[in-house]
PAKOLGU-128085 format. One record per residue (C-alpha): residue number from 1; x, y, z. Coordinates in nm, 3 decimals. Layout:
<sites>
+-----+---------+---------+---------+
|  nr |       x |       y |       z |
+-----+---------+---------+---------+
| NUM |       X |       Y |       Z |
...
+-----+---------+---------+---------+
</sites>
This chain:
<sites>
+-----+---------+---------+---------+
|  nr |       x |       y |       z |
+-----+---------+---------+---------+
|   1 |  -9.877 |   3.244 |  11.574 |
|   2 |  -9.677 |   3.406 |  11.853 |
|   3 |  -9.812 |   3.745 |  11.934 |
|   4 |  -9.693 |   4.027 |  11.714 |
|   5 |  -9.614 |   4.282 |  11.983 |
|   6 |  -9.409 |   4.514 |  11.766 |
|   7 |  -9.623 |   4.609 |  11.471 |
|   8 |  -9.676 |   4.507 |  11.113 |
|   9 |  -9.450 |   4.326 |  10.872 |
|  10 |  -9.313 |   4.374 |  10.526 |
|  11 |  -9.308 |   4.078 |  10.291 |
|  12 |  -8.975 |   3.908 |  10.229 |
|  13 |  -8.814 |   3.564 |  10.253 |
|  14 |  -8.440 |   3.514 |  10.296 |
|  15 |  -8.140 |   3.299 |  10.380 |
|  16 |  -8.046 |   3.421 |  10.728 |
|  17 |  -7.682 |   3.511 |  10.699 |
|  18 |  -7.551 |   3.846 |  10.803 |
|  19 |  -7.332 |   4.055 |  10.572 |
|  20 |  -7.093 |   4.084 |  10.867 |
|  21 |  -6.829 |   3.859 |  10.710 |
|  22 |  -6.620 |   4.045 |  10.455 |
|  23 |  -6.438 |   3.963 |  10.131 |
|  24 |  -6.258 |   3.630 |  10.124 |
|  25 |  -5.943 |   3.670 |  10.330 |
|  26 |  -5.752 |   3.431 |  10.549 |
|  27 |  -5.868 |   3.501 |  10.905 |
|  28 |  -5.600 |   3.498 |  11.175 |
|  29 |  -5.370 |   3.339 |  10.918 |
|  30 |  -5.497 |   3.001 |  11.030 |
|  31 |  -5.653 |   2.861 |  10.716 |
|  32 |  -6.017 |   2.956 |  10.757 |
|  33 |  -6.168 |   3.195 |  10.506 |
|  34 |  -6.371 |   3.492 |  10.621 |
|  35 |  -6.634 |   3.478 |  10.352 |
|  36 |  -6.982 |   3.600 |  10.280 |
|  37 |  -7.221 |   3.486 |  10.010 |
|  38 |  -7.275 |   3.778 |   9.769 |
|  39 |  -7.582 |   3.610 |   9.622 |
|  40 |  -7.777 |   3.650 |   9.946 |
|  41 |  -7.925 |   3.986 |  10.039 |
|  42 |  -8.150 |   4.106 |  10.318 |
|  43 |  -8.448 |   4.268 |  10.146 |
|  44 |  -8.662 |   4.314 |  10.457 |
|  45 |  -8.803 |   4.650 |  10.353 |
|  46 |  -8.905 |   4.538 |  10.005 |
|  47 |  -9.214 |   4.349 |   9.897 |
|  48 |  -9.159 |   3.977 |   9.899 |
|  49 |  -9.087 |   3.848 |   9.549 |
|  50 |  -9.286 |   3.554 |   9.418 |
|  51 |  -9.269 |   3.311 |   9.129 |
|  52 |  -9.421 |   3.489 |   8.831 |
|  53 |  -9.755 |   3.345 |   8.726 |
|  54 |  -9.789 |   3.099 |   9.017 |
|  55 | -10.034 |   3.086 |   9.307 |
|  56 | -10.080 |   2.835 |   9.589 |
|  57 | -10.440 |   2.741 |   9.664 |
|  58 | -10.598 |   2.494 |   9.903 |
|  59 | -10.957 |   2.399 |   9.829 |
|  60 | -11.183 |   2.300 |  10.117 |
|  61 | -11.223 |   1.924 |  10.156 |
|  62 | -11.593 |   1.921 |  10.070 |
|  63 | -11.539 |   2.101 |   9.739 |
|  64 | -11.607 |   1.867 |   9.448 |
|  65 | -11.376 |   1.832 |   9.149 |
|  66 | -11.644 |   1.987 |   8.926 |
|  67 | -11.666 |   2.290 |   9.151 |
|  68 | -11.286 |   2.320 |   9.151 |
|  69 | -11.283 |   2.310 |   8.772 |
|  70 | -11.546 |   2.583 |   8.759 |
|  71 | -11.332 |   2.805 |   8.979 |
|  72 | -11.025 |   2.741 |   8.765 |
|  73 | -11.220 |   2.814 |   8.449 |
|  74 | -11.353 |   3.142 |   8.589 |
|  75 | -11.001 |   3.271 |   8.660 |
|  76 | -10.844 |   3.116 |   8.349 |
|  77 | -10.604 |   2.905 |   8.556 |
|  78 | -10.467 |   2.554 |   8.537 |
|  79 | -10.316 |   2.324 |   8.798 |
|  80 |  -9.946 |   2.258 |   8.749 |
|  81 |  -9.843 |   1.893 |   8.768 |
|  82 |  -9.665 |   1.820 |   9.097 |
|  83 |  -9.354 |   1.620 |   9.007 |
|  84 |  -9.197 |   1.579 |   9.351 |
|  85 |  -9.236 |   1.305 |   9.611 |
|  86 |  -9.473 |   1.483 |   9.850 |
|  87 |  -9.851 |   1.471 |   9.836 |
|  88 |  -9.889 |   1.846 |   9.879 |
|  89 | -10.192 |   1.975 |  10.071 |
|  90 | -10.225 |   2.257 |   9.818 |
|  91 | -10.225 |   2.300 |   9.441 |
|  92 |  -9.997 |   2.530 |   9.244 |
|  93 | -10.192 |   2.721 |   8.981 |
|  94 | -10.056 |   2.873 |   8.662 |
|  95 | -10.222 |   3.214 |   8.626 |
|  96 | -10.181 |   3.533 |   8.426 |
|  97 | -10.220 |   3.787 |   8.705 |
|  98 | -10.108 |   3.669 |   9.050 |
|  99 | -10.242 |   3.962 |   9.251 |
| 100 | -10.580 |   3.960 |   9.081 |
| 101 | -10.624 |   3.585 |   9.130 |
| 102 | -10.526 |   3.607 |   9.496 |
| 103 | -10.777 |   3.886 |   9.550 |
| 104 | -11.053 |   3.701 |   9.365 |
| 105 | -11.005 |   3.366 |   9.537 |
| 106 | -10.970 |   3.527 |   9.879 |
| 107 | -11.339 |   3.611 |   9.853 |
| 108 | -11.439 |   3.253 |   9.770 |
| 109 | -11.578 |   3.072 |  10.075 |
| 110 | -11.476 |   2.736 |   9.927 |
| 111 | -11.107 |   2.828 |   9.939 |
| 112 | -10.909 |   2.740 |  10.254 |
| 113 | -10.630 |   2.979 |  10.158 |
| 114 | -10.465 |   3.134 |   9.855 |
| 115 | -10.127 |   3.308 |   9.837 |
| 116 |  -9.849 |   3.386 |   9.591 |
| 117 |  -9.577 |   3.125 |   9.551 |
| 118 |  -9.332 |   3.340 |   9.744 |
| 119 |  -8.958 |   3.313 |   9.688 |
| 120 |  -8.768 |   3.242 |  10.011 |
| 121 |  -8.399 |   3.288 |  10.078 |
| 122 |  -8.140 |   3.163 |  10.326 |
| 123 |  -8.055 |   3.370 |  10.636 |
| 124 |  -7.681 |   3.396 |  10.704 |
| 125 |  -7.526 |   3.718 |  10.714 |
| 126 |  -6.222 |   1.624 |  12.026 |
| 127 |  -5.891 |   1.636 |  11.823 |
| 128 |  -6.027 |   1.841 |  11.535 |
| 129 |  -5.778 |   2.112 |  11.425 |
| 130 |  -6.032 |   2.395 |  11.457 |
| 131 |  -6.204 |   2.260 |  11.769 |
| 132 |  -6.077 |   2.532 |  11.999 |
| 133 |  -6.237 |   2.821 |  12.185 |
| 134 |  -6.067 |   3.067 |  11.948 |
| 135 |  -6.250 |   2.909 |  11.653 |
| 136 |  -6.565 |   2.750 |  11.796 |
| 137 |  -6.644 |   2.966 |  12.096 |
| 138 |  -7.011 |   2.874 |  12.062 |
| 139 |  -6.952 |   2.517 |  12.180 |
| 140 |  -6.800 |   2.657 |  12.499 |
| 141 |  -7.031 |   2.951 |  12.577 |
| 142 |  -7.333 |   2.724 |  12.531 |
| 143 |  -7.179 |   2.454 |  12.757 |
| 144 |  -7.202 |   2.202 |  12.473 |
| 145 |  -6.859 |   2.054 |  12.543 |
| 146 |  -6.979 |   1.962 |  12.893 |
| 147 |  -7.301 |   1.814 |  12.755 |
| 148 |  -7.096 |   1.563 |  12.554 |
| 149 |  -7.013 |   1.385 |  12.879 |
| 150 |  -7.383 |   1.297 |  12.891 |
| 151 |  -7.467 |   1.239 |  12.522 |
| 152 |  -7.324 |   1.303 |  12.177 |
| 153 |  -7.638 |   1.214 |  11.987 |
| 154 |  -7.753 |   0.900 |  11.809 |
| 155 |  -7.674 |   0.797 |  11.451 |
| 156 |  -8.022 |   0.645 |  11.419 |
| 157 |  -8.176 |   0.989 |  11.462 |
| 158 |  -8.189 |   1.274 |  11.214 |
| 159 |  -8.139 |   1.647 |  11.194 |
| 160 |  -8.304 |   1.750 |  10.868 |
| 161 |  -8.128 |   2.047 |  10.711 |
| 162 |  -8.368 |   2.222 |  10.472 |
| 163 |  -8.141 |   2.452 |  10.281 |
| 164 |  -7.925 |   2.491 |   9.970 |
| 165 |  -7.829 |   2.126 |  10.001 |
| 166 |  -7.526 |   1.973 |  10.173 |
| 167 |  -7.181 |   1.888 |  10.039 |
| 168 |  -7.215 |   1.522 |  10.134 |
| 169 |  -6.857 |   1.459 |  10.016 |
| 170 |  -6.711 |   1.698 |  10.275 |
| 171 |  -6.458 |   1.529 |  10.504 |
| 172 |  -6.653 |   1.634 |  10.815 |
| 173 |  -6.995 |   1.526 |  10.680 |
| 174 |  -6.940 |   1.236 |  10.441 |
| 175 |  -6.998 |   0.951 |  10.685 |
| 176 |  -7.320 |   1.088 |  10.832 |
| 177 |  -7.522 |   1.256 |  10.559 |
| 178 |  -7.833 |   1.086 |  10.420 |
| 179 |  -7.935 |   1.205 |  10.075 |
| 180 |  -8.291 |   1.328 |  10.092 |
| 181 |  -8.492 |   1.489 |   9.816 |
| 182 |  -8.388 |   1.786 |   9.604 |
| 183 |  -8.709 |   1.987 |   9.558 |
| 184 |  -8.535 |   2.238 |   9.333 |
| 185 |  -8.440 |   1.987 |   9.063 |
| 186 |  -8.680 |   1.704 |   9.156 |
| 187 |  -8.417 |   1.437 |   9.217 |
| 188 |  -8.230 |   1.269 |   9.500 |
| 189 |  -7.907 |   1.464 |   9.466 |
| 190 |  -7.920 |   1.749 |   9.721 |
| 191 |  -7.563 |   1.867 |   9.654 |
| 192 |  -7.481 |   2.215 |   9.781 |
| 193 |  -7.367 |   2.464 |   9.513 |
| 194 |  -7.397 |   2.760 |   9.748 |
| 195 |  -7.228 |   2.678 |  10.079 |
| 196 |  -7.496 |   2.791 |  10.322 |
| 197 |  -7.649 |   2.448 |  10.379 |
| 198 |  -7.311 |   2.281 |  10.426 |
| 199 |  -7.216 |   2.536 |  10.693 |
| 200 |  -7.548 |   2.486 |  10.872 |
| 201 |  -7.516 |   2.106 |  10.863 |
| 202 |  -7.165 |   2.117 |  11.005 |
| 203 |  -7.265 |   2.343 |  11.292 |
| 204 |  -7.545 |   2.107 |  11.388 |
| 205 |  -7.370 |   1.774 |  11.350 |
| 206 |  -7.022 |   1.770 |  11.195 |
| 207 |  -6.820 |   1.458 |  11.268 |
| 208 |  -6.608 |   1.500 |  11.579 |
| 209 |  -6.287 |   1.349 |  11.711 |
| 210 |  -6.188 |   1.251 |  11.358 |
| 211 |  -5.876 |   1.466 |  11.338 |
| 212 |  -6.041 |   1.697 |  11.085 |
| 213 |  -6.194 |   2.043 |  11.082 |
| 214 |  -6.458 |   2.133 |  11.337 |
| 215 |  -6.692 |   1.972 |  11.588 |
| 216 |  -7.070 |   1.968 |  11.552 |
| 217 |  -7.310 |   2.018 |  11.842 |
| 218 |  -7.454 |   1.666 |  11.798 |
| 219 |  -7.161 |   1.481 |  11.639 |
| 220 |  -7.317 |   1.134 |  11.647 |
| 221 |  -7.650 |   1.239 |  11.496 |
| 222 |  -7.710 |   1.186 |  11.124 |
| 223 |  -7.794 |   1.466 |  10.880 |
| 224 |  -8.085 |   1.442 |  10.635 |
| 225 |  -8.003 |   1.673 |  10.345 |
| 226 |  -8.317 |   1.824 |  10.190 |
| 227 |  -8.263 |   2.085 |   9.921 |
| 228 |  -8.530 |   2.355 |   9.904 |
| 229 |  -8.312 |   2.651 |   9.800 |
| 230 |  -8.118 |   2.687 |   9.475 |
| 231 |  -7.753 |   2.780 |   9.424 |
| 232 |  -7.840 |   3.147 |   9.469 |
| 233 |  -8.006 |   3.078 |   9.802 |
| 234 |  -8.360 |   3.126 |   9.672 |
| 235 |  -8.651 |   2.885 |   9.700 |
| 236 |  -9.024 |   2.886 |   9.640 |
| 237 |  -9.277 |   2.868 |   9.919 |
| 238 |  -9.420 |   2.552 |   9.760 |
| 239 |  -9.085 |   2.372 |   9.772 |
| 240 |  -9.013 |   2.474 |  10.130 |
| 241 |  -9.356 |   2.365 |  10.251 |
| 242 |  -9.316 |   2.032 |  10.073 |
| 243 |  -8.966 |   2.000 |  10.221 |
| 244 |  -9.098 |   2.040 |  10.575 |
| 245 |  -9.368 |   1.778 |  10.515 |
| 246 |  -9.110 |   1.545 |  10.357 |
| 247 |  -8.870 |   1.574 |  10.651 |
| 248 |  -9.149 |   1.510 |  10.901 |
| 249 |  -9.273 |   1.208 |  10.706 |
| 250 |  -8.915 |   1.079 |  10.682 |
| 251 |  -8.908 |   1.072 |  11.060 |
| 252 |  -8.660 |   1.351 |  11.132 |
| 253 |  -8.653 |   1.424 |  11.503 |
| 254 |  -8.531 |   1.778 |  11.431 |
| 255 |  -8.589 |   2.010 |  11.133 |
| 256 |  -8.365 |   2.314 |  11.091 |
| 257 |  -8.486 |   2.613 |  10.888 |
| 258 |  -8.213 |   2.872 |  10.849 |
| 259 |  -8.438 |   3.064 |  10.613 |
| 260 |  -8.752 |   3.271 |  10.632 |
| 261 |  -8.956 |   3.569 |  10.530 |
| 262 |  -9.126 |   3.881 |  10.656 |
| 263 |  -9.460 |   3.730 |  10.558 |
| 264 |  -9.729 |   3.526 |  10.725 |
| 265 |  -9.830 |   3.236 |  10.503 |
| 266 | -10.092 |   2.980 |  10.599 |
| 267 |  -9.925 |   2.710 |  10.389 |
| 268 |  -9.598 |   2.736 |  10.581 |
| 269 |  -9.762 |   2.760 |  10.923 |
| 270 |  -9.968 |   2.450 |  10.842 |
| 271 |  -9.648 |   2.267 |  10.744 |
| 272 |  -9.477 |   2.363 |  11.071 |
| 273 |  -9.784 |   2.246 |  11.264 |
| 274 |  -9.784 |   1.920 |  11.067 |
| 275 |  -9.419 |   1.857 |  11.153 |
| 276 |  -9.480 |   1.927 |  11.522 |
| 277 |  -9.790 |   1.706 |  11.529 |
| 278 |  -9.579 |   1.427 |  11.380 |
| 279 |  -9.315 |   1.455 |  11.651 |
| 280 |  -9.051 |   1.679 |  11.493 |
| 281 |  -8.887 |   1.975 |  11.664 |
| 282 |  -8.881 |   2.270 |  11.424 |
| 283 |  -8.599 |   2.520 |  11.481 |
| 284 |  -8.589 |   2.841 |  11.276 |
| 285 |  -8.369 |   3.148 |  11.240 |
| 286 |  -8.518 |   3.473 |  11.370 |
| 287 |  -8.384 |   3.685 |  11.082 |
| 288 |  -8.113 |   3.943 |  11.031 |
| 289 |  -8.292 |   4.276 |  10.993 |
| 290 |  -8.219 |   4.410 |  11.343 |
| 291 |  -8.590 |   4.466 |  11.393 |
| 292 |  -8.864 |   4.359 |  11.631 |
| 293 |  -9.092 |   4.273 |  11.339 |
| 294 |  -9.174 |   3.903 |  11.332 |
| 295 |  -9.002 |   3.670 |  11.087 |
| 296 |  -9.158 |   3.354 |  10.953 |
| 297 |  -9.155 |   3.057 |  11.006 |
| 298 |  -8.964 |   3.138 |  11.328 |
| 299 |  -9.258 |   3.329 |  11.477 |
| 300 |  -9.503 |   3.040 |  11.448 |
| 301 |  -9.613 |   2.879 |  11.774 |
| 302 |  -9.473 |   2.537 |  11.689 |
| 303 |  -9.128 |   2.662 |  11.589 |
| 304 |  -8.840 |   2.756 |  11.818 |
| 305 |  -8.726 |   3.104 |  11.709 |
| 306 |  -8.352 |   3.158 |  11.748 |
| 307 |  -8.174 |   3.493 |  11.777 |
| 308 |  -7.797 |   3.539 |  11.752 |
| 309 |  -7.540 |   3.649 |  12.010 |
| 310 |  -7.165 |   3.706 |  11.987 |
| 311 |  -6.881 |   3.550 |  12.186 |
| 312 |  -6.948 |   3.791 |  12.474 |
| 313 |  -7.315 |   3.687 |  12.487 |
| 314 |  -7.432 |   4.023 |  12.352 |
| 315 |  -7.716 |   4.020 |  12.102 |
| 316 |  -7.574 |   4.045 |  11.750 |
| 317 |  -7.614 |   4.381 |  11.578 |
| 318 |  -7.804 |   4.217 |  11.291 |
| 319 |  -8.029 |   3.983 |  11.490 |
| 320 |  -8.404 |   4.033 |  11.500 |
| 321 |  -8.542 |   4.059 |  11.850 |
| 322 |  -8.860 |   4.069 |  12.058 |
| 323 |  -9.048 |   3.842 |  12.293 |
| 324 |  -9.150 |   3.629 |  11.994 |
| 325 |  -8.784 |   3.515 |  11.978 |
| 326 |  -8.760 |   3.211 |  12.206 |
| 327 |  -8.387 |   3.162 |  12.272 |
| 328 |  -8.047 |   3.282 |  12.153 |
| 329 |  -7.738 |   3.096 |  12.037 |
| 330 |  -7.393 |   3.187 |  11.901 |
| 331 |  -7.422 |   3.339 |  11.554 |
| 332 |  -7.130 |   3.578 |  11.498 |
| 333 |  -6.820 |   3.458 |  11.312 |
| 334 |  -6.904 |   3.091 |  11.339 |
| 335 |  -6.642 |   2.857 |  11.193 |
| 336 |  -6.805 |   2.588 |  10.986 |
| 337 |  -6.787 |   2.340 |  10.702 |
| 338 |  -6.798 |   2.468 |  10.344 |
| 339 |  -6.798 |   2.289 |  10.007 |
| 340 |  -6.477 |   2.130 |   9.877 |
| 341 |  -6.342 |   2.046 |  10.223 |
| 342 |  -6.315 |   2.409 |  10.320 |
| 343 |  -6.394 |   2.583 |  10.649 |
| 344 |  -6.517 |   2.942 |  10.668 |
| 345 |  -6.657 |   3.189 |  10.918 |
| 346 |  -7.015 |   3.302 |  10.860 |
| 347 |  -7.244 |   3.520 |  11.071 |
| 348 |  -7.621 |   3.529 |  11.100 |
| 349 |  -7.918 |   3.382 |  11.277 |
| 350 |  -7.872 |   3.105 |  11.019 |
| 351 |  -7.565 |   3.007 |  11.218 |
| 352 |  -7.741 |   3.036 |  11.554 |
| 353 |  -8.032 |   2.812 |  11.456 |
| 354 |  -7.829 |   2.492 |  11.398 |
| 355 |  -7.670 |   2.530 |  11.743 |
| 356 |  -8.022 |   2.488 |  11.882 |
| 357 |  -8.109 |   2.215 |  11.632 |
| 358 |  -7.799 |   2.025 |  11.742 |
| 359 |  -7.900 |   2.062 |  12.106 |
| 360 |  -8.248 |   1.935 |  12.019 |
| 361 |  -8.081 |   1.630 |  11.863 |
| 362 |  -7.881 |   1.565 |  12.181 |
| 363 |  -8.205 |   1.575 |  12.379 |
| 364 |  -8.381 |   1.346 |  12.129 |
| 365 |  -8.107 |   1.089 |  12.185 |
| 366 |  -8.216 |   1.079 |  12.551 |
| 367 |  -8.562 |   0.964 |  12.446 |
| 368 |  -8.739 |   1.296 |  12.499 |
| 369 |  -9.035 |   1.387 |  12.278 |
| 370 |  -9.064 |   1.722 |  12.101 |
| 371 |  -9.255 |   1.886 |  12.383 |
| 372 |  -8.999 |   1.772 |  12.640 |
| 373 |  -8.715 |   1.883 |  12.413 |
| 374 |  -8.856 |   2.231 |  12.377 |
| 375 |  -8.915 |   2.262 |  12.751 |
| 376 |  -8.561 |   2.146 |  12.824 |
| 377 |  -8.411 |   2.402 |  12.585 |
| 378 |  -8.617 |   2.698 |  12.699 |
| 379 |  -8.631 |   2.631 |  13.073 |
| 380 |  -8.255 |   2.584 |  13.110 |
| 381 |  -8.143 |   2.879 |  12.896 |
| 382 |  -7.897 |   3.104 |  13.077 |
| 383 |  -8.036 |   3.454 |  13.142 |
| 384 |  -7.826 |   3.718 |  12.966 |
| 385 |  -7.870 |   4.087 |  12.898 |
| 386 |  -8.197 |   4.135 |  12.710 |
| 387 |  -8.373 |   3.825 |  12.843 |
| 388 |  -8.745 |   3.888 |  12.874 |
| 389 |  -8.728 |   4.194 |  12.649 |
| 390 |  -8.527 |   4.119 |  12.337 |
| 391 |  -8.595 |   3.746 |  12.358 |
| 392 |  -8.817 |   3.527 |  12.573 |
| 393 |  -8.546 |   3.310 |  12.725 |
| 394 |  -8.168 |   3.345 |  12.732 |
| 395 |  -7.867 |   3.172 |  12.580 |
| 396 |  -7.900 |   2.797 |  12.533 |
| 397 |  -7.719 |   2.589 |  12.794 |
| 398 |  -7.659 |   2.242 |  12.653 |
| 399 |  -7.523 |   2.091 |  12.974 |
| 400 |  -7.818 |   2.201 |  13.184 |
| 401 |  -8.061 |   2.096 |  12.910 |
| 402 |  -7.935 |   1.736 |  12.888 |
| 403 |  -7.952 |   1.716 |  13.267 |
| 404 |  -8.301 |   1.869 |  13.290 |
+-----+---------+---------+---------+
</sites>
């Protein structure tokens, strides 16, 4: 894990969207709603909620089934049947007292790790009509429009969006979205009933030069929709970990996580490491608590942590900061796709992260591996105010990155 320079952390997992956007109102009278999601809240200073009566446990490999059963019997627990498509590296236990079981099993030398099944949330405080600097300033300040002269992505490559799902019928996403697994409902229909995931997907890779809506950072790259958060923007640690493993096994070159928590979980760090070891670039939102406290999974070594800046390249008032944050990207009043062929402005590090995920996809289309992609992104970032103090590198520069 990246060093925690700025002190301890409180436990919480969120969607990373800032409450900056206000009640639905037509912005600039130009047909885009200014809208926030009232179901998402930033509970940084509260204890992280978890699924009642559920614990994640990973037994050591040399522990026999008989020994596992003895442990389960001693704590009066049973293993819940895993109904999804991933062979999870952990088991989910049904228990009566989560905290007591975690404490008891933490002292068992045959247990790799044990932790509550935390609830995570999302983090969001061309000839396209809204492709214009007044709407999509981020494509210009990050030099993405210039990068398109070099590459626009590759439809045979994937940006996996692990989120509330994606509106795969949206006019700017319908021809490029691959339906992955819905870990919330255990089916292959990852339809977005919230809006967060659709906005994230559009920022990363919306169709471009189609006479509709907006332009995505990597317009020719395909989107793998993986639903790990429900319609309220909440999701269990178990589902998110399985979603990361699923996306990596599917072969996604890039995995975007516009979600997180103020908690350090071994299960999630292992999943991020697994994805990296299998060739994926993991990009994650740094969080919206305006604090230097680390935010997971962004703070993990094998994730690119993304902070948010505004159109003047100033760090956003809500963005987390610190040298554990790797780069910044536009994240204030970002115009993006929304369910039912709508377009809205949203703010948050959730919006910054897919800018970087899209850039990673552009670099993947050039044949670079995940290590080369990360180096290209970080080493070409433009120094801005706060570089080296509030974040490790500066503002992403797509043009310089694709020419690195």
